[in-house]
C-alpha positions in Angstrom: -5.1 -68.9 20.0 -8.5 -70.6 19.5 -10.0 -70.4 16.0 -13.7 -70.3 15.2 -13.3 -73.9 14.0 -12.0 -74.9 17.4 -14.8 -73.0 19.2 -17.7 -74.6 17.3 -16.2 -78.1 17.1 -15.5 -78.1 20.8 -19.1 -77.2 21.5 -20.9 -80.5 21.9 -24.3 -79.2 22.8 -26.5 -79.2 19.7 -28.7 -76.2 20.6 -25.6 -74.1 21.5 -24.0 -75.1 18.2 -27.1 -73.9 16.4 -27.0 -70.6 18.4 -23.3 -70.1 17.4 -24.2 -70.5 13.7 -27.2 -68.2 14.1 -25.1 -65.4 15.5 -22.4 -66.0 12.9 -25.1 -65.6 10.3 -26.1 -62.3 11.8 -22.5 -61.0 11.8 -21.2 -62.4 8.5 -24.4 -62.9 6.4 -23.6 -66.6 5.8 -26.5 -68.8 4.5 -28.4 -70.2 7.5 -32.1 -70.9 7.5 -34.6 -73.5 8.6 -33.5 -75.9 5.8 -30.0 -76.0 7.3 -31.4 -76.9 10.7 -33.6 -79.6 9.2 -30.7 -81.2 7.3 -28.4 -81.1 10.4 -31.2 -82.7 12.5 -31.8 -85.4 9.9 -28.0 -86.2 9.8 -27.9 -86.3 13.6 -30.9 -88.6 13.9 -29.7 -90.8 11.0 -26.2 -91.3 12.5 -27.6 -92.1 16.0 -30.5 -94.3 15.0 -28.6 -96.3 12.5 -25.3 -96.4 14.5 -23.2 -95.0 11.7 -19.5 -95.1 12.5 -18.7 -91.4 12.1 -18.0 -88.4 14.4 -21.6 -87.1 14.9 -20.3 -83.7 16.1 -18.1 -83.3 13.0 -21.0 -84.2 10.6 -23.5 -82.0 12.3 -21.1 -79.1 12.3 -20.4 -79.7 8.6 -24.2 -79.8 8.0 -24.6 -76.4 9.6 -21.8 -74.8 7.6 -21.3 -76.5 4.2 -23.9 -74.2 2.6 -22.4 -71.0 4.2 -21.7 -69.4 0.8 -24.9 -70.5 -0.8 -26.8 -67.6 -2.4 -30.3 -67.0 -1.1 -31.6 -66.6 -4.6 -29.4 -67.3 -7.6 -30.1 -68.0 -11.2 -26.4 -68.4 -12.1 -25.9 -72.1 -12.6 -22.1 -71.8 -12.0 -22.7 -70.1 -8.6 -25.2 -72.8 -7.7 -22.6 -75.5 -8.5 -19.7 -73.7 -6.7 -21.4 -72.8 -3.4 -20.0 -75.8 -1.6 -16.4 -75.3 -2.9 -16.6 -71.6 -2.1 -18.0 -72.4 1.4 -15.1 -74.9 2.0 -12.6 -72.3 1.0 -14.2 -69.8 3.4 -14.3 -72.4 6.2 -10.6 -73.0 5.8 -9.9 -69.3 6.6 -11.8 -69.9 9.9 -9.4 -72.6 10.9 -11.2 -75.7 9.8 -9.0 -78.6 8.7 -8.5 -79.5 5.1 -10.4 -82.8 5.7 -13.4 -80.9 7.2 -13.4 -78.6 4.2 -13.2 -81.5 1.8 -16.2 -83.1 3.5 -18.2 -79.9 3.1 -17.1 -79.4 -0.6 -18.2 -82.9 -1.4 -21.9 -82.4 -0.5 -22.5 -82.4 -4.3 -20.4 -84.0 -7.0 -19.8 -81.0 -9.2 -16.1 -80.7 -8.4 -14.7 -84.2 -7.4 -11.4 -84.1 -5.6 -10.2 -87.7 -5.2 -11.7 -90.4 -3.0 -14.8 -89.2 -1.2 -15.0 -88.9 2.5 -17.7 -91.2 4.1 -19.1 -88.2 5.9 -19.7 -86.4 2.6 -22.1 -89.2 1.6 -24.2 -88.3 4.7 -24.2 -84.6 3.8 -25.2 -85.6 0.2 -28.1 -87.6 1.4 -29.6 -85.0 3.8 -29.0 -82.2 1.3 -30.8 -84.0 -1.5 -33.6 -85.4 0.7 -34.1 -82.1 2.5 -34.2 -80.3 -0.8 -36.9 -82.7 -2.0 -39.3 -82.6 1.0 -39.2 -78.9 1.6 -41.4 -76.4 -0.2 -39.6 -74.1 -2.6 -40.9 -71.0 -4.3 -41.4 -72.8 -7.5 -43.0 -76.0 -6.1 -44.4 -77.8 -3.1 -42.2 -80.3 -1.3 -42.6 -83.9 -2.3 -44.2 -86.5 -0.1 -41.7 -88.7 1.7 -42.2 -91.8 -0.5 -41.9 -89.8 -3.7 -38.8 -88.0 -2.3 -37.2 -91.3 -1.5 -38.0 -92.6 -5.0 -36.5 -89.5 -6.6 -33.4 -89.6 -4.3 -32.7 -93.3 -5.1 -33.7 -93.4 -8.8 -32.8 -90.0 -10.1 -30.6 -87.8 -7.8 -28.2 -90.4 -6.6 -28.7 -93.2 -9.2 -25.4 -94.8 -10.0 -23.3 -92.5 -7.7 -22.4 -95.2 -5.2 -23.5 -93.3 -2.0 -22.4 -95.8 0.7 -25.2 -94.9 3.1 -28.2 -94.8 0.6 -29.7 -98.1 1.7 -29.3 -97.3 5.4 -30.8 -93.9 4.9 -33.8 -95.3 3.0 -34.3 -97.8 5.9 -34.0 -94.9 8.4 -36.6 -92.8 6.7 -39.1 -95.6 6.4 -38.5 -96.5 10.1 -39.2 -92.8 11.0 -42.3 -92.9 8.9 -43.4 -96.2 10.3 -43.8 -98.0 7.0 -41.9 -100.8 5.3 -39.4 -99.9 2.7 
């Protein structure tokens, strides 16, 4: 019997994949908003433009689902820290592999579980960058250059994200300026 994981991973069309998650959100109340779409599109474009050697379909699907258990508004720091792990546990019940769930849980580094998957570093980049450039209720989004500076020198400083330099190059290529 086909699982939800099989169904969405077998769907290669990006727009149809977005529709699947949209309807899933309507039925199950998972977290899915425009920020999720932005981050998935950033990951897709980054992988394709920079010829990153990963399964694009897997990474895009992970981008669409890793935040599924994120609270829309939460002031509980532990819930904020746990949303990726909680989401990974939920995704496993939908038939996703342990590796896929590990990739999703590693979007942040609150609960390390061994050697990181390289796809997790892509999720980490787009999650952090997207969070910096988008407006939030408490602040306006940062300009691209300021967001990149914060990403590199604060959010990911010393963490060894293997794609940070390539992501920086990608963003500045998209912006049409030199890094």
